[in-house]
VEXDREN-2710 file (C-alpha; in Angstrom, 1 decimal):
% VEXDREN-2710
k/r/px/py/pz
1/LEU/143.5/233.9/188.7
2/GLY/142.9/234.9/185.1
3/ARG/141.2/238.2/184.4
4/PRO/138.6/238.1/181.6
5/TYR/138.8/241.9/181.3
6/VAL/140.9/244.9/182.1
7/ILE/140.2/248.6/182.4
8/GLY/139.2/249.9/179.0
9/ASP/137.7/246.7/177.7
10/TRP/134.2/246.7/176.2
11/ILE/132.1/243.9/177.8
12/VAL/128.6/242.4/177.3
13/LEU/127.0/240.6/180.2
14/SER/124.4/237.8/179.9
15/ASP/121.8/240.1/181.5
16/GLY/122.1/242.6/178.6
17/THR/124.3/245.1/180.3
18/GLU/127.1/246.3/178.1
19/GLY/129.8/249.0/178.4
20/ARG/133.4/249.9/179.0
21/VAL/135.2/248.8/182.2
22/VAL/136.3/252.0/183.9
23/GLU/137.3/250.7/187.4
24/SER/137.9/247.4/189.0
25/THR/138.6/246.8/192.6
26/TRP/138.7/243.7/194.8
27/ARG/135.0/244.3/195.7
28/SER/133.3/245.6/192.5
29/THR/133.7/246.5/188.8
30/HIS/132.3/249.7/187.4
31/VAL/131.0/249.7/183.8
32/LEU/130.3/252.9/181.8
33/THR/127.3/252.2/179.5
34/ALA/126.6/253.9/176.1
35/ALA/124.0/256.0/177.9
36/ASN/126.8/257.4/180.2
37/ASN/125.5/255.6/183.2
38/VAL/128.0/253.8/185.6
39/VAL/126.8/250.4/186.6
40/MET/128.6/249.1/189.7
41/LEU/128.6/245.3/189.8
42/PRO/129.8/243.4/192.9
43/ASN/132.5/240.9/191.7
44/SER/130.5/238.1/193.4
45/VAL/127.6/238.8/191.0
46/LEU/129.8/239.4/188.0
47/ALA/131.5/236.0/188.5
48/LYS/128.0/234.3/188.2
49/LEU/127.1/236.1/185.0
50/GLY/128.2/235.1/181.5
51/LEU/130.6/237.7/180.1
52/THR/131.7/238.4/176.6
53/ASN/134.8/240.6/176.2
54/ILE/134.4/242.1/172.7
55/SER/137.7/244.0/173.0
56/ARG/139.7/240.8/172.9
57/PRO/141.2/239.4/170.9
58/ASP/142.3/242.6/169.2
59/GLU/140.9/243.7/165.9
60/ALA/143.5/241.8/163.9
61/HIS/142.0/238.5/165.1
62/LEU/138.2/239.3/165.1
63/ILE/135.7/237.5/163.0
64/THR/133.0/239.6/161.4
END
């Protein structure tokens, strides 16, 4: 299966949560927010949310 994010990527979820992926296991993904909170999202919930990975493509291919 394709991975829409890897550790270190900055993601924005459709529910408004945004932050850097700091850990990803087979059960959950941990996101560090700008307020230094760690949000633990079960992967089953994460799969149902819309997700934008703003770390990809790299800066050379971004549109501003």
